DRENKELUM-98870 format. One record per residue: residue in three letters; x, y, z of N, C-alpha, C in turn. Coordinates in Angstrom, 3 decimals, always signed. Layout:
BEGIN
<res: ala; n.X: X; n.Y: Y; n.Z: Z; ca.X: X; ca.Y: Y; ca.Z: Z; c.X: X; c.Y: Y; c.Z: Z>
...
END
This chain:
BEGIN
<res: unk; n.X: +3.435; n.Y: +19.735; n.Z: -156.659; ca.X: +4.773; ca.Y: +19.695; ca.Z: -157.787; c.X: +5.319; c.Y: +18.762; c.Z: -157.205>
<res: unk; n.X: +6.016; n.Y: +17.731; n.Z: -157.806; ca.X: +7.115; ca.Y: +16.802; ca.Z: -157.552; c.X: +8.421; c.Y: +16.523; c.Z: -158.186>
<res: unk; n.X: +9.316; n.Y: +16.430; n.Z: -157.489; ca.X: +10.739; ca.Y: +15.925; ca.Z: -158.170; c.X: +11.213; c.Y: +14.614; c.Z: -157.893>
<res: unk; n.X: +11.144; n.Y: +13.773; n.Z: -158.675; ca.X: +11.503; ca.Y: +12.370; ca.Z: -158.224; c.X: +10.397; c.Y: +11.735; c.Z: -157.194>
<res: unk; n.X: +9.165; n.Y: +11.837; n.Z: -157.696; ca.X: +7.940; ca.Y: +11.494; ca.Z: -156.450; c.X: +7.936; c.Y: +12.130; c.Z: -155.222>
<res: unk; n.X: +9.103; n.Y: +13.357; n.Z: -154.942; ca.X: +9.338; ca.Y: +13.615; ca.Z: -153.494; c.X: +8.327; c.Y: +15.034; c.Z: -153.737>
<res: unk; n.X: +7.471; n.Y: +15.505; n.Z: -153.148; ca.X: +6.681; ca.Y: +16.932; ca.Z: -153.228; c.X: +7.638; c.Y: +17.638; c.Z: -153.036>
<res: unk; n.X: +7.489; n.Y: +19.089; n.Z: -153.486; ca.X: +8.313; ca.Y: +20.349; ca.Z: -153.013; c.X: +7.260; c.Y: +21.321; c.Z: -152.787>
<res: unk; n.X: +7.920; n.Y: +22.383; n.Z: -151.825; ca.X: +7.113; ca.Y: +23.434; ca.Z: -151.881; c.X: +6.711; c.Y: +24.140; c.Z: -153.037>
<res: unk; n.X: +5.464; n.Y: +24.538; n.Z: -153.257; ca.X: +4.823; ca.Y: +25.227; ca.Z: -154.193; c.X: +5.819; c.Y: +26.783; c.Z: -154.481>
<res: unk; n.X: +6.100; n.Y: +26.888; n.Z: -155.800; ca.X: +6.946; ca.Y: +27.781; ca.Z: -155.797; c.X: +6.167; c.Y: +29.062; c.Z: -156.134>
<res: unk; n.X: +6.694; n.Y: +30.340; n.Z: -155.987; ca.X: +6.055; ca.Y: +31.684; ca.Z: -156.125; c.X: +5.651; c.Y: +31.978; c.Z: -157.444>
<res: unk; n.X: +6.576; n.Y: +31.511; n.Z: -158.213; ca.X: +6.228; ca.Y: +31.715; ca.Z: -159.844; c.X: +6.938; c.Y: +30.567; c.Z: -160.623>
<res: unk; n.X: +6.568; n.Y: +29.692; n.Z: -161.536; ca.X: +6.941; ca.Y: +29.267; ca.Z: -162.759; c.X: +6.819; c.Y: +29.842; c.Z: -164.113>
<res: unk; n.X: +8.076; n.Y: +29.919; n.Z: -164.532; ca.X: +8.246; ca.Y: +30.160; ca.Z: -166.060; c.X: +8.731; c.Y: +29.463; c.Z: -167.166>
<res: unk; n.X: +8.008; n.Y: +28.868; n.Z: -167.771; ca.X: +8.286; ca.Y: +28.233; ca.Z: -168.990; c.X: +9.349; c.Y: +28.999; c.Z: -169.965>
<res: unk; n.X: +10.307; n.Y: +28.446; n.Z: -170.453; ca.X: +11.353; ca.Y: +29.191; ca.Z: -171.390; c.X: +11.281; c.Y: +28.335; c.Z: -172.434>
<res: unk; n.X: +10.863; n.Y: +28.953; n.Z: -173.372; ca.X: +10.508; ca.Y: +27.912; ca.Z: -175.037; c.X: +11.992; c.Y: +27.897; c.Z: -175.668>
<res: unk; n.X: +12.059; n.Y: +27.141; n.Z: -176.226; ca.X: +13.360; ca.Y: +27.316; ca.Z: -177.272; c.X: +13.718; c.Y: +28.077; c.Z: -178.129>
<res: unk; n.X: +14.986; n.Y: +28.039; n.Z: -178.210; ca.X: +15.518; ca.Y: +29.027; ca.Z: -179.161; c.X: +15.494; c.Y: +28.879; c.Z: -180.425>
<res: unk; n.X: +15.081; n.Y: +29.799; n.Z: -181.147; ca.X: +15.288; ca.Y: +29.397; ca.Z: -183.116; c.X: +16.658; c.Y: +29.288; c.Z: -183.342>
<res: unk; n.X: +16.656; n.Y: +28.246; n.Z: -184.149; ca.X: +18.140; ca.Y: +28.044; ca.Z: -184.737; c.X: +18.133; c.Y: +28.543; c.Z: -186.233>
<res: unk; n.X: +16.947; n.Y: +28.926; n.Z: -186.516; ca.X: +16.759; ca.Y: +29.311; ca.Z: -188.146; c.X: +16.042; c.Y: +28.992; c.Z: -189.076>
<res: unk; n.X: +16.230; n.Y: +29.103; n.Z: -190.449; ca.X: +14.938; ca.Y: +29.044; ca.Z: -191.057; c.X: +15.426; c.Y: +27.824; c.Z: -192.312>
<res: unk; n.X: +14.240; n.Y: +26.951; n.Z: -192.562; ca.X: +14.406; ca.Y: +25.867; ca.Z: -193.184; c.X: +14.411; c.Y: +26.247; c.Z: -194.853>
<res: unk; n.X: +14.632; n.Y: +25.359; n.Z: -195.907; ca.X: +14.669; ca.Y: +25.512; ca.Z: -197.255; c.X: +13.037; c.Y: +26.080; c.Z: -197.482>
<res: unk; n.X: +12.106; n.Y: +25.255; n.Z: -196.843; ca.X: +10.508; ca.Y: +25.609; ca.Z: -196.764; c.X: +10.356; c.Y: +26.996; c.Z: -196.231>
<res: unk; n.X: +11.155; n.Y: +27.601; n.Z: -195.742; ca.X: +10.860; ca.Y: +29.096; ca.Z: -194.996; c.X: +10.099; c.Y: +28.938; c.Z: -193.613>
<res: unk; n.X: +10.353; n.Y: +27.677; n.Z: -192.982; ca.X: +9.621; ca.Y: +27.507; ca.Z: -191.606; c.X: +10.779; c.Y: +27.219; c.Z: -190.459>
<res: unk; n.X: +10.485; n.Y: +28.203; n.Z: -189.354; ca.X: +11.423; ca.Y: +28.331; ca.Z: -188.532; c.X: +11.877; c.Y: +27.021; c.Z: -187.632>
<res: unk; n.X: +13.042; n.Y: +26.916; n.Z: -187.423; ca.X: +13.545; ca.Y: +25.669; ca.Z: -186.783; c.X: +13.908; c.Y: +26.278; c.Z: -185.593>
<res: unk; n.X: +13.745; n.Y: +25.243; n.Z: -184.468; ca.X: +14.095; ca.Y: +25.521; ca.Z: -183.011; c.X: +14.883; c.Y: +24.468; c.Z: -182.407>
<res: unk; n.X: +15.569; n.Y: +24.787; n.Z: -181.340; ca.X: +15.857; ca.Y: +23.639; ca.Z: -180.661; c.X: +15.168; c.Y: +22.845; c.Z: -179.899>
<res: unk; n.X: +15.324; n.Y: +21.830; n.Z: -179.566; ca.X: +14.219; ca.Y: +20.651; ca.Z: -179.488; c.X: +13.995; c.Y: +20.577; c.Z: -177.585>
<res: unk; n.X: +14.537; n.Y: +21.528; n.Z: -176.950; ca.X: +14.409; ca.Y: +21.445; ca.Z: -175.626; c.X: +13.844; c.Y: +22.704; c.Z: -174.847>
<res: unk; n.X: +12.987; n.Y: +22.681; n.Z: -174.101; ca.X: +12.301; ca.Y: +23.581; ca.Z: -172.877; c.X: +13.095; c.Y: +23.677; c.Z: -171.924>
<res: unk; n.X: +12.721; n.Y: +24.737; n.Z: -171.152; ca.X: +13.225; ca.Y: +24.979; ca.Z: -169.856; c.X: +12.037; c.Y: +25.465; c.Z: -168.937>
<res: unk; n.X: +12.359; n.Y: +25.421; n.Z: -167.470; ca.X: +11.267; ca.Y: +25.736; ca.Z: -166.613; c.X: +12.191; c.Y: +26.379; c.Z: -165.690>
<res: unk; n.X: +11.884; n.Y: +27.539; n.Z: -164.954; ca.X: +12.795; ca.Y: +28.295; ca.Z: -163.929; c.X: +11.346; c.Y: +28.563; c.Z: -162.884>
<res: unk; n.X: +11.769; n.Y: +28.175; n.Z: -161.716; ca.X: +11.024; ca.Y: +28.094; ca.Z: -160.486; c.X: +11.721; c.Y: +28.989; c.Z: -159.660>
<res: unk; n.X: +10.806; n.Y: +30.138; n.Z: -159.178; ca.X: +11.444; ca.Y: +31.133; ca.Z: -158.025; c.X: +10.684; c.Y: +31.068; c.Z: -156.660>
<res: unk; n.X: +11.081; n.Y: +31.083; n.Z: -155.500; ca.X: +10.583; ca.Y: +31.184; ca.Z: -154.326; c.X: +11.274; c.Y: +32.217; c.Z: -153.539>
<res: unk; n.X: +10.038; n.Y: +33.186; n.Z: -153.145; ca.X: +10.599; ca.Y: +34.424; ca.Z: -152.330; c.X: +11.606; c.Y: +33.663; c.Z: -151.142>
<res: unk; n.X: +11.116; n.Y: +32.838; n.Z: -150.199; ca.X: +11.891; ca.Y: +32.370; ca.Z: -149.053; c.X: +11.568; c.Y: +30.949; c.Z: -149.006>
<res: unk; n.X: +12.480; n.Y: +30.136; n.Z: -148.684; ca.X: +12.265; ca.Y: +28.632; ca.Z: -148.218; c.X: +13.036; c.Y: +28.378; c.Z: -147.077>
<res: unk; n.X: +12.595; n.Y: +27.469; n.Z: -146.242; ca.X: +12.902; ca.Y: +27.226; ca.Z: -145.237; c.X: +14.016; c.Y: +26.054; c.Z: -145.269>
<res: unk; n.X: +15.235; n.Y: +25.831; n.Z: -144.489; ca.X: +16.439; ca.Y: +25.148; ca.Z: -144.841; c.X: +15.928; c.Y: +23.746; c.Z: -144.927>
<res: unk; n.X: +14.639; n.Y: +23.234; n.Z: -144.587; ca.X: +14.166; ca.Y: +21.757; ca.Z: -145.036; c.X: +13.926; c.Y: +21.619; c.Z: -146.347>
<res: unk; n.X: +13.135; n.Y: +22.684; n.Z: -146.863; ca.X: +12.497; ca.Y: +22.932; ca.Z: -148.178; c.X: +13.763; c.Y: +23.007; c.Z: -148.965>
<res: unk; n.X: +14.634; n.Y: +24.003; n.Z: -149.015; ca.X: +15.565; ca.Y: +24.137; ca.Z: -149.603; c.X: +16.567; c.Y: +22.953; c.Z: -149.832>
<res: unk; n.X: +16.538; n.Y: +22.090; n.Z: -148.556; ca.X: +17.161; ca.Y: +20.578; ca.Z: -148.633; c.X: +16.832; c.Y: +19.736; c.Z: -149.683>
<res: unk; n.X: +15.154; n.Y: +20.026; n.Z: -149.956; ca.X: +14.585; ca.Y: +18.947; ca.Z: -150.640; c.X: +15.224; c.Y: +19.272; c.Z: -152.032>
<res: unk; n.X: +15.109; n.Y: +20.526; n.Z: -152.338; ca.X: +15.952; ca.Y: +20.841; ca.Z: -153.798; c.X: +16.963; c.Y: +20.116; c.Z: -154.008>
<res: unk; n.X: +17.934; n.Y: +20.441; n.Z: -153.051; ca.X: +19.318; ca.Y: +20.060; ca.Z: -153.269; c.X: +19.816; c.Y: +18.801; c.Z: -153.157>
<res: unk; n.X: +18.827; n.Y: +17.714; n.Z: -152.577; ca.X: +19.171; ca.Y: +16.534; ca.Z: -152.513; c.X: +18.583; c.Y: +15.912; c.Z: -153.989>
<res: unk; n.X: +17.262; n.Y: +16.557; n.Z: -154.613; ca.X: +17.101; ca.Y: +16.327; ca.Z: -155.919; c.X: +18.220; c.Y: +16.624; c.Z: -156.877>
<res: unk; n.X: +18.792; n.Y: +17.818; n.Z: -156.752; ca.X: +19.966; ca.Y: +17.962; ca.Z: -157.834; c.X: +20.987; c.Y: +16.990; c.Z: -157.504>
<res: unk; n.X: +21.188; n.Y: +16.865; n.Z: -156.316; ca.X: +22.380; ca.Y: +15.842; ca.Z: -156.318; c.X: +22.048; c.Y: +14.371; c.Z: -156.701>
<res: unk; n.X: +20.864; n.Y: +14.180; n.Z: -156.370; ca.X: +20.238; ca.Y: +12.541; ca.Z: -157.085; c.X: +20.467; c.Y: +12.737; c.Z: -158.412>
<res: unk; n.X: +19.954; n.Y: +13.781; n.Z: -159.003; ca.X: +19.987; ca.Y: +13.959; ca.Z: -160.535; c.X: +21.287; c.Y: +13.512; c.Z: -161.165>
<res: unk; n.X: +22.443; n.Y: +14.836; n.Z: -160.561; ca.X: +23.463; ca.Y: +14.773; ca.Z: -160.930; c.X: +24.396; c.Y: +13.572; c.Z: -161.086>
<res: unk; n.X: +23.963; n.Y: +12.622; n.Z: -160.041; ca.X: +24.492; ca.Y: +11.182; ca.Z: -159.843; c.X: +24.195; c.Y: +10.110; c.Z: -160.860>
<res: unk; n.X: +22.462; n.Y: +10.623; n.Z: -161.129; ca.X: +22.025; ca.Y: +9.274; ca.Z: -161.982; c.X: +21.537; c.Y: +9.696; c.Z: -163.279>
<res: unk; n.X: +21.721; n.Y: +11.087; n.Z: -163.639; ca.X: +21.322; ca.Y: +11.442; ca.Z: -165.011; c.X: +20.272; c.Y: +12.314; c.Z: -165.435>
<res: unk; n.X: +19.167; n.Y: +11.712; n.Z: -165.042; ca.X: +17.929; ca.Y: +12.886; ca.Z: -165.163; c.X: +17.047; c.Y: +12.693; c.Z: -164.082>
<res: unk; n.X: +15.839; n.Y: +13.515; n.Z: -163.939; ca.X: +14.777; ca.Y: +13.787; ca.Z: -162.834; c.X: +13.550; c.Y: +13.500; c.Z: -163.666>
<res: unk; n.X: +12.480; n.Y: +12.900; n.Z: -162.874; ca.X: +11.261; ca.Y: +13.110; ca.Z: -163.449; c.X: +10.577; c.Y: +14.162; c.Z: -162.489>
<res: unk; n.X: +9.945; n.Y: +15.132; n.Z: -163.209; ca.X: +9.326; ca.Y: +16.129; ca.Z: -162.308; c.X: +7.780; c.Y: +16.499; c.Z: -162.890>
<res: unk; n.X: +7.170; n.Y: +16.859; n.Z: -161.783; ca.X: +5.741; ca.Y: +17.083; ca.Z: -162.107; c.X: +5.607; c.Y: +18.445; c.Z: -161.947>
<res: unk; n.X: +5.366; n.Y: +19.071; n.Z: -162.865; ca.X: +5.302; ca.Y: +20.493; ca.Z: -162.721; c.X: +4.088; c.Y: +21.127; c.Z: -163.479>
<res: unk; n.X: +3.515; n.Y: +22.515; n.Z: -163.477; ca.X: +2.579; ca.Y: +22.956; ca.Z: -164.220; c.X: +2.717; c.Y: +22.719; c.Z: -165.808>
<res: unk; n.X: +1.745; n.Y: +21.942; n.Z: -166.578; ca.X: +1.817; ca.Y: +21.725; ca.Z: -167.814; c.X: +1.944; c.Y: +23.178; c.Z: -168.529>
<res: unk; n.X: +2.817; n.Y: +22.609; n.Z: -169.935; ca.X: +2.708; ca.Y: +23.849; ca.Z: -170.657; c.X: +1.540; c.Y: +24.308; c.Z: -171.259>
<res: unk; n.X: +1.044; n.Y: +25.497; n.Z: -171.145; ca.X: -0.038; ca.Y: +26.101; ca.Z: -171.884; c.X: -1.283; c.Y: +25.436; c.Z: -171.465>
<res: unk; n.X: -1.334; n.Y: +25.191; n.Z: -169.976; ca.X: -2.363; ca.Y: +24.408; ca.Z: -169.059; c.X: -2.667; c.Y: +25.373; c.Z: -168.208>
<res: unk; n.X: -3.812; n.Y: +25.122; n.Z: -167.363; ca.X: -4.127; ca.Y: +25.992; ca.Z: -166.669; c.X: -3.415; c.Y: +25.807; c.Z: -164.961>
<res: unk; n.X: -3.456; n.Y: +26.681; n.Z: -164.176; ca.X: -2.487; ca.Y: +26.136; ca.Z: -163.003; c.X: -3.113; c.Y: +25.133; c.Z: -162.131>
<res: unk; n.X: -4.076; n.Y: +24.504; n.Z: -162.570; ca.X: -4.384; ca.Y: +23.264; ca.Z: -161.570; c.X: -4.094; c.Y: +21.831; c.Z: -162.686>
<res: unk; n.X: -3.427; n.Y: +21.966; n.Z: -163.639; ca.X: -3.148; ca.Y: +20.728; ca.Z: -164.752; c.X: -1.343; c.Y: +20.896; c.Z: -164.680>
<res: unk; n.X: -1.222; n.Y: +19.647; n.Z: -164.464; ca.X: +0.145; ca.Y: +19.388; ca.Z: -164.194; c.X: +0.776; c.Y: +18.316; c.Z: -165.404>
<res: unk; n.X: +1.555; n.Y: +18.263; n.Z: -165.437; ca.X: +2.625; ca.Y: +17.298; ca.Z: -166.548; c.X: +3.784; c.Y: +16.836; c.Z: -165.687>
<res: unk; n.X: +3.974; n.Y: +15.202; n.Z: -166.340; ca.X: +5.219; ca.Y: +14.725; ca.Z: -165.812; c.X: +6.145; c.Y: +14.730; c.Z: -167.050>
<res: unk; n.X: +7.460; n.Y: +15.220; n.Z: -166.754; ca.X: +8.726; ca.Y: +15.284; ca.Z: -167.728; c.X: +9.809; c.Y: +14.721; c.Z: -167.076>
<res: unk; n.X: +10.801; n.Y: +14.293; n.Z: -168.457; ca.X: +12.065; ca.Y: +14.198; ca.Z: -167.697; c.X: +12.830; c.Y: +15.308; c.Z: -168.051>
<res: unk; n.X: +13.724; n.Y: +15.693; n.Z: -166.847; ca.X: +14.663; ca.Y: +17.004; ca.Z: -167.267; c.X: +16.006; c.Y: +16.855; c.Z: -166.326>
<res: unk; n.X: +16.844; n.Y: +17.623; n.Z: -166.541; ca.X: +18.003; ca.Y: +18.057; ca.Z: -165.789; c.X: +17.757; c.Y: +19.180; c.Z: -164.990>
<res: unk; n.X: +18.223; n.Y: +19.018; n.Z: -163.748; ca.X: +18.083; ca.Y: +20.080; ca.Z: -162.600; c.X: +19.415; c.Y: +20.720; c.Z: -162.653>
<res: unk; n.X: +19.541; n.Y: +22.355; n.Z: -162.674; ca.X: +20.469; ca.Y: +23.048; ca.Z: -162.274; c.X: +20.653; c.Y: +23.018; c.Z: -160.706>
<res: unk; n.X: +21.690; n.Y: +23.423; n.Z: -160.224; ca.X: +22.041; ca.Y: +23.371; ca.Z: -158.872; c.X: +21.280; c.Y: +24.446; c.Z: -158.215>
<res: unk; n.X: +20.371; n.Y: +24.613; n.Z: -157.256; ca.X: +19.371; ca.Y: +25.376; ca.Z: -156.920; c.X: +20.066; c.Y: +26.706; c.Z: -155.978>
<res: unk; n.X: +19.873; n.Y: +27.747; n.Z: -156.487; ca.X: +20.654; ca.Y: +29.074; ca.Z: -156.042; c.X: +19.869; c.Y: +30.090; c.Z: -155.142>
<res: unk; n.X: +20.370; n.Y: +30.942; n.Z: -154.161; ca.X: +19.782; ca.Y: +31.618; ca.Z: -153.416; c.X: +20.602; c.Y: +33.196; c.Z: -153.342>
<res: unk; n.X: +19.740; n.Y: +34.174; n.Z: -153.040; ca.X: +20.673; ca.Y: +35.164; ca.Z: -152.858; c.X: +21.383; c.Y: +35.561; c.Z: -151.528>
<res: unk; n.X: +20.534; n.Y: +35.233; n.Z: -150.352; ca.X: +21.169; ca.Y: +35.262; ca.Z: -149.127; c.X: +20.446; c.Y: +34.500; c.Z: -148.355>
<res: unk; n.X: +20.985; n.Y: +34.156; n.Z: -146.861; ca.X: +20.377; ca.Y: +33.343; ca.Z: -145.738; c.X: +20.104; c.Y: +34.436; c.Z: -144.751>
<res: unk; n.X: +18.605; n.Y: +34.799; n.Z: -144.324; ca.X: +18.406; ca.Y: +35.454; ca.Z: -143.345; c.X: +17.253; c.Y: +35.364; c.Z: -142.743>
<res: unk; n.X: +17.180; n.Y: +35.223; n.Z: -141.087; ca.X: +16.174; ca.Y: +34.970; ca.Z: -140.353; c.X: +15.889; c.Y: +33.291; c.Z: -140.595>
<res: unk; n.X: +16.697; n.Y: +32.466; n.Z: -140.619; ca.X: +16.414; ca.Y: +31.352; ca.Z: -140.913; c.X: +15.873; c.Y: +30.877; c.Z: -142.148>
<res: unk; n.X: +15.641; n.Y: +31.661; n.Z: -143.174; ca.X: +15.325; ca.Y: +31.418; ca.Z: -144.295; c.X: +16.007; c.Y: +31.523; c.Z: -145.613>
<res: unk; n.X: +16.272; n.Y: +30.847; n.Z: -146.526; ca.X: +16.759; ca.Y: +31.055; ca.Z: -147.937; c.X: +15.788; c.Y: +31.844; c.Z: -148.612>
<res: unk; n.X: +16.693; n.Y: +33.063; n.Z: -149.187; ca.X: +15.638; ca.Y: +34.108; ca.Z: -149.914; c.X: +16.297; c.Y: +34.011; c.Z: -151.343>
<res: unk; n.X: +15.124; n.Y: +34.389; n.Z: -152.232; ca.X: +14.999; ca.Y: +34.337; ca.Z: -153.682; c.X: +15.747; c.Y: +33.194; c.Z: -154.193>
<res: unk; n.X: +15.168; n.Y: +31.888; n.Z: -153.863; ca.X: +15.722; ca.Y: +30.950; ca.Z: -154.380; c.X: +15.394; c.Y: +30.519; c.Z: -156.053>
<res: unk; n.X: +16.228; n.Y: +29.923; n.Z: -156.613; ca.X: +16.005; ca.Y: +29.764; ca.Z: -158.128; c.X: +16.262; c.Y: +28.203; c.Z: -158.420>
<res: unk; n.X: +15.256; n.Y: +27.982; n.Z: -159.075; ca.X: +15.959; ca.Y: +26.133; ca.Z: -159.722; c.X: +15.249; c.Y: +26.377; c.Z: -160.981>
<res: unk; n.X: +16.155; n.Y: +25.553; n.Z: -161.746; ca.X: +15.846; ca.Y: +25.880; ca.Z: -163.485; c.X: +16.104; c.Y: +24.364; c.Z: -163.877>
<res: unk; n.X: +15.040; n.Y: +23.942; n.Z: -164.546; ca.X: +14.796; ca.Y: +22.673; ca.Z: -164.941; c.X: +15.269; c.Y: +22.717; c.Z: -166.671>
<res: unk; n.X: +16.182; n.Y: +21.949; n.Z: -166.972; ca.X: +16.203; ca.Y: +22.029; ca.Z: -168.389; c.X: +16.140; c.Y: +20.890; c.Z: -169.250>
<res: unk; n.X: +16.524; n.Y: +20.789; n.Z: -170.632; ca.X: +16.234; ca.Y: +19.978; ca.Z: -171.350; c.X: +14.878; c.Y: +18.941; c.Z: -171.664>
<res: unk; n.X: +13.779; n.Y: +19.647; n.Z: -171.494; ca.X: +12.566; ca.Y: +19.075; ca.Z: -171.316; c.X: +11.889; c.Y: +18.899; c.Z: -172.808>
<res: unk; n.X: +11.601; n.Y: +17.828; n.Z: -173.024; ca.X: +10.828; ca.Y: +17.597; ca.Z: -174.402; c.X: +9.680; c.Y: +17.312; c.Z: -174.336>
<res: unk; n.X: +8.856; n.Y: +18.197; n.Z: -175.116; ca.X: +7.371; ca.Y: +18.192; ca.Z: -174.951; c.X: +6.920; c.Y: +17.299; c.Z: -176.108>
END
């Protein structure tokens, strides 16, 4: 997995978040927001690995969007896809024994 061609530590979990339903059109079909999100979680990350995520966020914050290579939607665990995304600031619950714990990184505005 990569963010802006920089490898990141494999997350403990990766969860695709499907677009929210906006309503129903005149033909009775459901309408959805156009964007997906992905939430990645790590139980523990070293300071260096966490810094990779922070640098990716700071780079995206200044440039606009990031290129991410992540597990493909509805693909096997061995299939990845490359998408354009916005990156939320990485979060963690606490820092203990030289590791960031319960790290979460959310990628937003992914178009499939």
